[in-house]
Steps between C-alpha positions, in 0.01 A plus 500: 500500500724318260673818387661546834814280454598688179439833675706395795780403257476843318511681836800296614693596194437876574699473824456757770266722296222250540302741711493746221351255243147587390270193449133500395287206408195530260257215420353468149218293359543423126282343236402129563524575871877495508667667800818699489681633800741790409749592778677821408856544637659845493403809295608690204787368285589225754145356518411142439195285533468142613188327352340202654305313223363151523763416774795638301707811594612728216737794582510782257689839499329828415553616133396803294123545435302750303237492757448310816784292650660213302714213638672275261780242474796638299517357145149364497276284705233599757362857506283632779330840420298689751285808435279620782313201644550299173782277400595241235753222467666448163764274349741677262729315271671702225234705316226263628279586799240265648258589775486251789264697711361812322246618750615508868343729755625578850253465792 
């Protein structure tokens, strides 16, 4: 899995507490047959997700969400929003939001 090197780096930065890090991977199929691997690291306020999309890794910290779980780059950029088995990937820039993948379903 291509996400492993980044996860190893995240775990190494955590130091001795690596055994306590919660990691879970979910696979999504989006429109046009796009595949997204979402690896969740940690829980609650310290959570983050590492997305593997078209061979690229994107790391996003958890942010506030009205419903579901939202991960986003501070100050704009990628947003990954999960609710139940559904998810979507957005690009936010200022007041503008554009859907990259609007219909992703976990298997």
